[in-house]
Backbone as CSV, one residue per row, in Angstrom:
resi,resn,N_x,N_y,N_z,CA_x,CA_y,CA_z,C_x,C_y,C_z
1,UNK,-56.806,-13.753,18.927,-57.345,-12.688,18.083,-57.605,-13.261,16.707
2,UNK,-58.810,-13.011,16.149,-59.160,-13.557,14.850,-59.655,-12.481,13.909
3,UNK,-59.454,-12.710,12.603,-60.004,-11.838,11.586,-60.202,-12.660,10.326
4,UNK,-60.679,-12.031,9.277,-60.954,-12.758,8.044,-60.332,-12.016,6.867
5,UNK,-59.630,-12.771,6.021,-59.113,-12.234,4.763,-59.681,-13.086,3.644
6,UNK,-60.514,-12.497,2.825,-61.190,-13.265,1.798,-62.098,-14.283,2.447
7,UNK,-61.949,-15.543,2.065,-62.762,-16.610,2.637,-62.078,-17.329,3.783
8,UNK,-60.863,-16.895,4.146,-60.101,-17.580,5.183,-60.147,-16.818,6.499
9,UNK,-60.457,-17.529,7.579,-60.330,-16.943,8.903,-58.865,-17.005,9.326
10,UNK,-58.393,-15.950,9.968,-57.026,-15.910,10.453,-57.017,-15.624,11.943
11,UNK,-56.117,-16.306,12.647,-55.985,-16.133,14.088,-54.520,-15.929,14.434
12,UNK,-54.281,-15.026,15.377,-52.946,-14.845,15.932,-53.056,-15.144,17.422
13,UNK,-52.427,-16.236,17.841,-52.603,-16.746,19.192,-51.370,-16.489,20.052
14,UNK,-51.612,-16.052,21.278,-50.546,-15.887,22.260,-50.383,-17.190,23.019
15,UNK,-49.139,-17.618,23.184,-48.822,-18.881,23.842,-48.330,-18.635,25.268
16,UNK,-48.627,-19.589,26.175,-49.346,-20.841,25.995,-50.803,-20.601,25.589
17,UNK,-51.295,-21.438,24.694,-52.643,-21.292,24.181,-53.653,-21.742,25.229
18,UNK,-54.853,-21.154,25.206,-55.900,-21.501,26.157,-56.992,-22.321,25.473
19,UNK,-57.836,-22.932,26.287,-58.961,-23.694,25.740,-59.885,-22.787,24.944
20,UNK,-60.042,-21.541,25.391,-60.897,-20.582,24.681,-60.307,-20.259,23.307
21,UNK,-58.979,-20.145,23.225,-58.336,-19.915,21.936,-58.624,-21.063,20.979
22,UNK,-58.462,-22.278,21.471,-58.618,-23.455,20.613,-60.055,-23.629,20.156
23,UNK,-60.998,-23.227,20.994,-62.409,-23.391,20.643,-62.797,-22.552,19.430
24,UNK,-62.025,-21.502,19.124,-62.323,-20.653,17.963,-61.899,-21.286,16.647
25,UNK,-60.974,-22.245,16.703,-60.339,-22.743,15.493,-61.219,-23.746,14.772
26,UNK,-61.212,-23.667,13.461,-61.953,-24.603,12.629,-61.064,-25.021,11.474
27,UNK,-61.228,-26.247,10.964,-60.391,-26.706,9.857,-60.380,-25.720,8.696
28,UNK,-59.186,-25.444,8.204,-59.022,-24.523,7.094,-58.637,-23.123,7.493
29,UNK,-58.778,-22.780,8.781,-58.364,-21.455,9.245,-56.838,-21.359,9.252
30,UNK,-56.346,-20.121,9.213,-54.903,-19.854,9.210,-54.496,-19.319,10.575
31,UNK,-53.362,-19.807,11.089,-52.927,-19.456,12.440,-51.489,-18.957,12.431
32,UNK,-51.252,-17.900,13.216,-49.911,-17.409,13.529,-49.752,-17.435,15.046
33,UNK,-48.507,-17.636,15.519,-48.267,-17.841,16.948,-47.245,-16.855,17.492
34,UNK,-47.458,-16.450,18.751,-46.510,-15.614,19.505,-46.255,-16.274,20.854
35,UNK,-44.983,-16.464,21.204,-44.674,-17.056,22.500,-43.546,-18.059,22.376
36,UNK,-43.680,-19.192,23.051,-42.634,-20.225,23.051,-43.192,-21.515,22.460
37,UNK,-42.479,-22.039,21.480,-42.801,-23.317,20.839,-41.625,-24.262,21.101
38,UNK,-41.920,-25.521,21.392,-40.836,-26.483,21.589,-40.884,-27.567,20.522
39,UNK,-39.729,-28.182,20.264,-39.664,-29.304,19.339,-39.454,-30.585,20.131
40,UNK,-40.152,-31.633,19.725,-39.927,-32.979,20.259,-40.414,-33.957,19.216
41,UNK,-39.608,-34.971,18.958,-39.983,-36.021,18.025,-39.450,-37.342,18.569
42,UNK,-39.191,-38.360,17.734,-38.976,-39.695,18.277,-37.826,-39.796,19.271
43,UNK,-36.741,-39.028,19.065,-35.623,-39.091,19.992,-36.022,-38.683,21.401
44,UNK,-36.769,-37.593,21.502,-37.232,-37.111,22.807,-38.286,-38.045,23.384
45,UNK,-39.233,-38.479,22.554,-40.295,-39.360,23.046,-39.722,-40.659,23.606
46,UNK,-38.787,-41.254,22.897,-38.181,-42.497,23.375,-37.439,-42.272,24.686
47,UNK,-36.712,-41.177,24.768,-35.921,-40.908,25.971,-36.812,-40.708,27.189
48,UNK,-37.880,-39.945,27.023,-38.728,-39.608,28.181,-39.746,-40.708,28.475
49,UNK,-40.407,-41.220,27.439,-41.516,-42.146,27.662,-41.088,-43.608,27.732
50,UNK,-40.054,-43.983,27.009,-39.607,-45.374,27.022,-38.434,-45.593,27.967
51,UNK,-37.458,-44.675,27.937,-36.294,-44.820,28.814,-36.517,-44.207,30.193
52,UNK,-37.658,-43.524,30.357,-38.078,-42.991,31.659,-37.120,-41.947,32.229
53,UNK,-36.493,-41.164,31.342,-35.689,-40.043,31.812,-36.596,-38.848,32.096
54,UNK,-36.188,-38.037,33.058,-36.969,-36.854,33.390,-36.857,-35.816,32.280
55,UNK,-37.924,-35.053,32.101,-37.844,-33.906,31.213,-36.807,-32.927,31.752
56,UNK,-36.077,-32.248,30.877,-35.018,-31.347,31.339,-35.532,-30.018,31.885
57,UNK,-36.834,-29.781,31.827,-37.419,-28.549,32.336,-38.892,-28.805,32.647
58,UNK,-39.490,-27.836,33.356,-40.931,-27.905,33.623,-41.641,-27.405,32.371
59,UNK,-41.856,-28.298,31.432,-42.370,-27.927,30.118,-43.761,-27.320,30.189
60,UNK,-44.602,-27.825,31.089,-45.973,-27.328,31.190,-46.021,-25.852,31.572
61,UNK,-44.980,-25.359,32.241,-44.952,-23.951,32.646,-44.445,-23.034,31.545
62,UNK,-43.907,-23.614,30.487,-43.240,-22.821,29.455,-44.001,-22.800,28.135
63,UNK,-44.444,-23.973,27.679,-45.049,-24.059,26.351,-46.007,-25.239,26.280
64,UNK,-47.063,-25.086,25.494,-47.957,-26.224,25.220,-48.149,-26.435,23.722
65,UNK,-47.084,-26.092,22.955,-47.108,-26.269,21.502,-45.888,-27.070,21.081
66,UNK,-46.114,-28.250,20.522,-45.066,-29.178,20.094,-44.970,-29.155,18.563
67,UNK,-43.814,-28.733,18.053,-43.578,-28.678,16.612,-42.739,-29.883,16.208
68,UNK,-43.270,-30.725,15.322,-42.518,-31.843,14.755,-41.679,-31.298,13.610
69,UNK,-40.424,-31.025,13.876,-39.609,-30.395,12.843,-38.138,-30.711,13.031
70,UNK,-37.358,-30.316,12.025,-35.904,-30.375,12.079,-35.370,-28.980,11.782
71,UNK,-34.759,-28.320,12.763,-34.277,-26.952,12.517,-32.917,-26.927,11.813
72,UNK,-32.713,-25.880,11.044,-31.402,-25.607,10.467,-30.710,-24.631,11.411
73,UNK,-29.859,-25.166,12.294,-29.285,-24.362,13.381,-27.781,-24.222,13.204
74,UNK,-27.271,-23.026,13.522,-25.837,-22.771,13.477,-25.458,-21.888,14.663
75,UNK,-24.297,-22.127,15.288,-23.881,-21.281,16.416,-23.759,-19.817,16.000
76,UNK,-24.090,-18.918,16.936,-23.942,-17.496,16.660,-22.871,-16.890,17.569
77,UNK,-22.618,-15.596,17.396,-21.543,-14.923,18.134,-21.836,-14.782,19.612
78,UNK,-23.107,-14.891,20.013,-23.484,-14.724,21.409,-23.455,-16.040,22.190
79,UNK,-23.013,-17.106,21.553,-22.963,-18.391,22.230,-24.272,-19.147,22.186
80,UNK,-25.224,-18.667,21.411,-26.489,-19.374,21.235,-26.512,-19.939,19.814
81,UNK,-27.694,-19.959,19.206,-27.832,-20.532,17.881,-28.718,-19.649,17.005
82,UNK,-28.368,-19.600,15.736,-29.192,-18.930,14.740,-29.969,-20.000,13.983
83,UNK,-31.272,-19.803,13.846,-32.119,-20.752,13.136,-32.437,-20.192,11.761
84,UNK,-31.917,-20.853,10.733,-32.154,-20.397,9.374,-33.495,-20.834,8.834
85,UNK,-33.985,-21.940,9.313,-35.272,-22.458,8.847,-35.687,-23.645,9.691
86,UNK,-36.946,-24.003,9.614,-37.472,-25.156,10.339,-38.342,-25.962,9.374
87,UNK,-37.949,-27.199,9.137,-38.652,-28.045,8.190,-39.520,-29.045,8.934
88,UNK,-40.824,-28.990,8.715,-41.746,-29.900,9.390,-41.531,-31.321,8.927
89,UNK,-41.759,-32.269,9.835,-41.667,-33.680,9.500,-43.014,-34.348,9.728
90,UNK,-43.182,-35.545,9.171,-44.483,-36.218,9.159,-44.881,-36.708,10.543
91,UNK,-46.016,-36.252,11.021,-46.449,-36.538,12.390,-47.018,-37.936,12.574
92,UNK,-47.492,-38.572,11.497,-48.119,-39.882,11.679,-47.149,-40.884,12.291
93,UNK,-45.838,-40.658,12.105,-44.844,-41.589,12.627,-44.760,-41.570,14.145
94,UNK,-45.322,-40.540,14.774,-45.181,-40.378,16.218,-46.470,-40.657,16.985
95,UNK,-47.496,-41.112,16.275,-48.811,-41.228,16.908,-48.812,-42.189,18.090
96,UNK,-47.961,-43.204,18.081,-47.966,-44.179,19.176,-47.532,-43.579,20.508
97,UNK,-46.856,-42.449,20.466,-46.414,-41.792,21.698,-47.344,-40.666,22.139
98,UNK,-48.249,-40.229,21.280,-48.962,-38.984,21.513,-49.844,-38.990,22.760
99,UNK,-50.566,-40.058,23.012,-51.469,-40.069,24.168,-50.692,-39.855,25.458
100,UNK,-49.633,-40.627,25.650,-48.837,-40.496,26.871,-48.121,-39.157,26.924
101,UNK,-47.658,-38.674,25.763,-46.943,-37.388,25.742,-47.867,-36.224,26.122
102,UNK,-49.071,-36.217,25.580,-50.003,-35.140,25.908,-50.403,-35.199,27.382
103,UNK,-50.545,-36.390,27.918,-50.839,-36.530,29.349,-49.696,-35.983,30.190
104,UNK,-48.496,-36.293,29.791,-47.299,-35.904,30.555,-47.040,-34.405,30.489
105,UNK,-47.309,-33.778,29.351,-46.861,-32.396,29.136,-47.982,-31.363,29.079
106,UNK,-49.225,-31.807,28.912,-50.305,-30.842,28.767,-50.286,-30.107,27.443
107,UNK,-49.606,-30.658,26.453,-49.530,-30.034,25.132,-50.921,-29.945,24.506
108,UNK,-51.217,-28.803,23.877,-52.538,-28.564,23.292,-52.514,-28.370,21.777
109,UNK,-51.340,-28.072,21.225,-51.219,-27.939,19.772,-50.055,-28.788,19.302
110,UNK,-50.318,-29.618,18.299,-49.272,-30.342,17.595,-49.158,-29.726,16.202
111,UNK,-47.922,-29.410,15.803,-47.672,-28.875,14.468,-46.784,-29.865,13.715
112,UNK,-47.122,-30.126,12.477,-46.293,-31.006,11.654,-46.762,-30.948,10.226
113,UNK,-46.546,-32.041,9.507,-47.068,-32.123,8.148,-47.708,-33.502,7.956
114,UNK,-48.660,-33.559,7.056,-49.251,-34.832,6.680,-50.360,-35.339,7.574
115,UNK,-50.606,-34.666,8.694,-51.689,-35.085,9.562,-51.354,-36.294,10.412
116,UNK,-52.373,-36.779,11.127,-52.251,-37.935,12.007,-53.130,-39.057,11.462
117,UNK,-52.924,-40.302,11.922,-53.877,-41.353,11.548,-55.288,-40.962,11.971
118,UNK,-56.279,-41.370,11.207,-57.662,-40.968,11.466,-58.061,-41.184,12.921
119,UNK,-57.747,-42.347,13.483,-58.188,-42.657,14.847,-57.531,-41.762,15.889
120,UNK,-56.372,-41.180,15.560,-55.675,-40.340,16.527,-56.439,-39.054,16.838
121,UNK,-57.175,-38.537,15.861,-57.905,-37.293,16.093,-58.939,-37.461,17.204
122,UNK,-59.776,-38.478,17.096,-60.864,-38.657,18.068,-60.427,-39.386,19.324
123,UNK,-59.462,-40.303,19.196,-59.072,-41.119,20.338,-57.974,-40.497,21.184
124,UNK,-57.194,-39.580,20.598,-56.074,-38.978,21.333,-56.229,-37.471,21.477
125,UNK,-56.343,-36.764,20.369,-56.372,-35.300,20.450,-57.627,-34.788,21.151
126,UNK,-58.796,-35.305,20.784,-60.042,-34.808,21.384,-60.070,-34.981,22.897
127,UNK,-59.757,-36.152,23.451,-59.792,-36.285,24.916,-58.832,-35.351,25.641
128,UNK,-57.766,-34.949,24.961,-56.790,-34.046,25.586,-57.076,-32.580,25.279
129,UNK,-58.154,-32.297,24.555,-58.452,-30.913,24.201,-57.372,-30.300,23.341
130,UNK,-56.834,-31.088,22.395,-55.725,-30.643,21.555,-56.136,-30.622,20.088
131,UNK,-55.390,-29.848,19.295,-55.660,-29.739,17.862,-54.364,-29.929,17.093
132,UNK,-54.521,-30.129,15.788,-53.371,-30.328,14.911,-53.315,-29.209,13.881
133,UNK,-52.136,-28.593,13.747,-51.877,-27.593,12.720,-50.868,-28.154,11.730
134,UNK,-51.045,-27.834,10.465,-50.114,-28.306,9.448,-49.423,-27.135,8.766
135,UNK,-48.198,-27.382,8.319,-47.490,-26.364,7.568,-48.131,-26.208,6.191
136,UNK,-47.817,-25.113,5.531,-48.454,-24.768,4.260,-47.536,-25.175,3.119
137,UNK,-47.728,-26.371,2.573,-46.951,-26.821,1.430,-45.502,-27.097,1.778
138,UNK,-44.693,-27.308,0.745,-43.272,-27.592,0.916,-42.454,-26.322,0.676
139,UNK,-41.234,-26.333,1.178,-40.329,-25.233,0.927,-40.596,-23.998,1.760
140,UNK,-41.336,-24.140,2.863,-41.662,-22.974,3.690,-40.778,-22.877,4.928
141,UNK,-39.754,-23.730,5.033,-38.907,-23.726,6.224,-38.249,-22.384,6.485
142,UNK,-37.734,-21.749,5.437,-37.082,-20.452,5.609,-38.082,-19.380,6.011
143,UNK,-39.290,-19.443,5.441,-40.343,-18.486,5.814,-40.681,-18.616,7.295
144,UNK,-40.856,-19.839,7.757,-41.159,-20.049,9.179,-39.999,-19.608,10.053
145,UNK,-38.771,-19.819,9.559,-37.604,-19.430,10.339,-37.573,-17.954,10.681
146,UNK,-38.194,-17.132,9.850,-38.221,-15.690,10.124,-39.012,-15.365,11.381
147,UNK,-39.922,-16.249,11.744,-40.726,-16.010,12.942,-40.041,-16.410,14.233
148,UNK,-38.879,-17.056,14.142,-38.136,-17.455,15.340,-37.191,-16.325,15.726
149,UNK,-37.468,-15.694,16.864,-36.693,-14.531,17.277,-35.419,-14.913,18.011
150,UNK,-35.472,-16.003,18.752,-34.246,-16.485,19.398,-34.461,-17.890,19.927
151,UNK,-33.350,-18.587,20.145,-33.390,-19.894,20.796,-33.357,-19.654,22.293
152,UNK,-34.427,-20.002,22.950,-34.484,-19.827,24.400,-33.610,-20.852,25.106
153,UNK,-33.595,-22.076,24.580,-32.784,-23.142,25.178,-32.789,-24.334,24.227
154,UNK,-31.830,-25.232,24.429,-31.814,-26.491,23.693,-31.303,-27.580,24.636
155,UNK,-31.930,-28.745,24.576,-31.588,-29.843,25.470,-31.263,-31.093,24.660
156,UNK,-30.264,-31.855,25.165,-29.862,-33.132,24.576,-29.312,-32.974,23.164
157,UNK,-28.726,-31.826,22.886,-28.188,-31.577,21.552,-26.991,-32.477,21.251
158,UNK,-26.076,-32.632,22.222,-24.844,-33.368,21.971,-25.093,-34.831,21.639
159,UNK,-26.052,-35.458,22.323,-26.243,-36.883,22.095,-27.377,-37.202,21.122
160,UNK,-28.360,-36.319,20.972,-29.446,-36.583,20.035,-29.241,-35.916,18.679
161,UNK,-28.429,-34.877,18.622,-28.192,-34.179,17.364,-29.217,-33.086,17.107
162,UNK,-28.961,-32.293,16.077,-29.777,-31.112,15.804,-31.238,-31.471,15.556
163,UNK,-31.483,-32.478,14.722,-32.862,-32.780,14.339,-33.684,-33.330,15.492
164,UNK,-33.050,-34.108,16.386,-33.790,-34.813,17.424,-33.782,-34.107,18.781
165,UNK,-32.929,-33.129,18.970,-32.851,-32.422,20.254,-34.158,-31.697,20.558
166,UNK,-34.335,-31.332,21.815,-35.492,-30.527,22.203,-35.092,-29.051,22.183
167,UNK,-35.638,-28.322,21.227,-35.383,-26.896,21.086,-36.564,-26.120,21.641
168,UNK,-36.285,-24.986,22.265,-37.328,-24.062,22.680,-37.090,-22.750,21.950
169,UNK,-38.072,-22.367,21.127,-37.979,-21.167,20.302,-38.916,-20.090,20.821
170,UNK,-38.411,-18.879,20.942,-39.285,-17.725,21.165,-39.697,-17.218,19.789
171,UNK,-41.001,-17.187,19.537,-41.494,-16.887,18.193,-42.417,-15.674,18.205
172,UNK,-42.480,-15.026,17.056,-43.362,-13.878,16.876,-43.968,-13.934,15.483
173,UNK,-45.296,-13.853,15.412,-46.002,-13.958,14.127,-45.522,-15.195,13.359
174,UNK,-45.411,-16.300,14.075,-44.848,-17.544,13.574,-45.914,-18.294,12.779
175,UNK,-45.664,-18.487,11.492,-46.629,-19.121,10.628,-46.357,-18.720,9.181
176,UNK,-47.317,-18.966,8.290,-48.687,-19.418,8.561,-48.784,-20.934,8.717
177,UNK,-49.743,-21.353,9.572,-50.125,-22.749,9.693,-51.612,-22.866,9.384
178,UNK,-52.017,-24.029,8.898,-53.423,-24.287,8.616,-53.979,-25.221,9.682
179,UNK,-55.146,-24.910,10.186,-55.809,-25.790,11.144,-56.270,-27.041,10.405
180,UNK,-55.690,-28.174,10.762,-56.152,-29.449,10.206,-57.309,-30.002,11.018
181,UNK,-57.154,-30.063,12.351,-58.217,-30.638,13.186,-58.672,-29.652,14.245
182,UNK,-59.959,-29.763,14.621,-60.508,-28.922,15.672,-60.738,-29.740,16.939
183,UNK,-61.346,-29.129,17.945,-61.552,-29.800,19.228,-62.547,-30.947,19.144
184,UNK,-63.305,-31.027,18.067,-64.262,-32.126,17.881,-63.694,-33.275,17.059
185,UNK,-62.447,-33.139,16.638,-61.817,-34.202,15.867,-62.055,-34.136,14.382
186,UNK,-62.712,-33.077,13.897,-62.865,-32.904,12.451,-61.500,-32.602,11.851
187,UNK,-61.186,-33.246,10.735,-59.856,-33.121,10.143,-59.939,-32.941,8.636
188,UNK,-59.180,-31.961,8.122,-59.093,-31.775,6.667,-58.452,-32.979,5.999
189,UNK,-57.362,-33.487,6.580,-56.687,-34.631,5.978,-57.608,-35.846,5.931
190,UNK,-58.308,-36.109,7.027,-59.198,-37.269,7.066,-60.350,-37.109,6.077
191,UNK,-60.925,-35.907,6.012,-62.061,-35.676,5.118,-61.657,-35.829,3.661
192,UNK,-60.528,-35.253,3.291,-60.088,-35.359,1.902,-59.624,-36.775,1.587
193,UNK,-59.084,-37.467,2.586,-58.729,-38.866,2.379,-59.945,-39.707,2.056
194,UNK,-61.053,-39.448,2.764,-62.293,-40.177,2.479,-62.767,-39.909,1.052
195,UNK,-62.659,-38.655,0.637,-63.115,-38.280,-0.701,-62.292,-38.983,-1.780
196,UNK,-60.985,-39.028,-1.571,-60.106,-39.689,-2.540,-60.328,-41.197,-2.533
197,UNK,-60.434,-41.769,-1.330,-60.571,-43.220,-1.222,-61.867,-43.740,-1.826
198,UNK,-62.876,-42.879,-1.885,-64.166,-43.313,-2.425,-64.042,-43.778,-3.870
199,UNK,-63.111,-43.202,-4.618,-62.942,-43.596,-6.010,-61.666,-44.350,-6.290
200,UNK,-60.961,-44.733,-5.217,-59.643,-45.333,-5.389,-59.706,-46.717,-6.033
201,UNK,-60.664,-47.544,-5.599,-60.761,-48.899,-6.141,-60.982,-48.863,-7.655
202,UNK,-61.827,-47.923,-8.101,-62.096,-47.807,-9.540,-60.841,-47.372,-10.288
203,UNK,-60.068,-46.475,-9.665,-58.854,-45.974,-10.305,-57.855,-47.099,-10.568
204,UNK,-57.736,-48.040,-9.607,-56.747,-49.111,-9.713,-57.327,-50.389,-10.332
205,UNK,-58.582,-50.341,-10.710,-59.253,-51.535,-11.206,-58.514,-52.100,-12.429
206,UNK,-58.243,-53.417,-12.380,-57.596,-54.084,-13.496,-56.083,-54.078,-13.459
207,UNK,-55.490,-53.328,-12.497,-54.032,-53.280,-12.403,-53.504,-54.435,-11.559
208,UNK,-52.270,-54.812,-11.805,-51.634,-55.864,-11.014,-51.333,-55.329,-9.611
209,UNK,-51.163,-56.227,-8.617,-50.795,-55.778,-7.263,-49.497,-54.992,-7.297
210,UNK,-49.308,-54.030,-6.390,-48.111,-53.185,-6.407,-46.847,-53.990,-6.155
211,UNK,-45.790,-53.672,-6.893,-44.498,-54.322,-6.680,-43.777,-53.721,-5.482
212,UNK,-43.996,-52.418,-5.252,-43.371,-51.726,-4.127,-44.449,-51.223,-3.191
213,UNK,-44.206,-51.375,-1.909,-45.158,-50.894,-0.913,-44.456,-49.902,-0.008
214,UNK,-45.225,-49.024,0.592,-44.673,-47.960,1.429,-44.037,-48.553,2.685
215,UNK,-42.713,-48.696,2.676,-41.961,-49.182,3.826,-42.521,-50.492,4.377
216,UNK,-43.216,-51.259,3.542,-43.777,-52.508,4.010,-44.940,-52.354,4.964
217,UNK,-45.488,-51.140,5.077,-46.542,-50.904,6.055,-47.867,-51.517,5.628
218,UNK,-48.174,-51.456,4.336,-49.495,-51.889,3.893,-49.513,-52.109,2.396
219,UNK,-50.394,-52.995,1.947,-50.670,-53.076,0.516,-52.111,-52.684,0.233
220,UNK,-52.761,-52.105,1.245,-54.105,-51.572,1.096,-53.974,-50.112,0.671
221,UNK,-54.337,-49.811,-0.576,-54.097,-48.469,-1.086,-54.888,-47.401,-0.347
222,UNK,-55.945,-47.792,0.353,-56.714,-46.824,1.136,-55.924,-46.365,2.373
223,UNK,-54.924,-47.130,2.764,-54.153,-46.792,3.960,-52.738,-46.355,3.617
224,UNK,-52.476,-46.110,2.337,-51.165,-45.617,1.957,-50.953,-44.216,2.538
225,UNK,-49.760,-43.946,2.980,-49.412,-42.628,3.510,-48.276,-42.069,2.687
226,UNK,-48.499,-40.928,2.090,-47.471,-40.317,1.245,-46.726,-39.239,2.024
């Protein structure tokens, strides 16, 4: 379901999301979700894709939305967990697993912060008919937490810990999220990166080489990731 507020298109999607739902989305639109969202990040990816352990459930039958996040979880009186907030983490760190993960799970929406490497949009997300949603700024974890109605299940909590475990959340009006990429691979992060990079050399002209580099990943300022 879509509508418009001011200049922004807004969509409220029922999960699991369909190809028809995704075809409506365009970069810059706002999305809210109803249904089941799961969390998986490097701990889960390594366990399933590298260590070849089976998934603990038939994920394709339950959810096709993967949230890169760390929940603030505490036990409740009913023997489950209360989620106070969910803080998104940077998705670019997981791009090496994404192609195999999307093939394995049929995931169609990735949620995180900071976007994906440019090549991931066209080489990974587009062939899988998937899109990327980003959280809205910093400090929104508690706001997003209000959309989590209950913890449906949690797997590998004891050995992976709260941040790395696979959580399944039943959500209602969960958001807001901004559409970063669409089914054609158009990306807000990539487009704005191009705009910034166009003037980057001039900005740094005459300065000495950087003394500190981002985790040793690169000294090419066009490829810096913040």
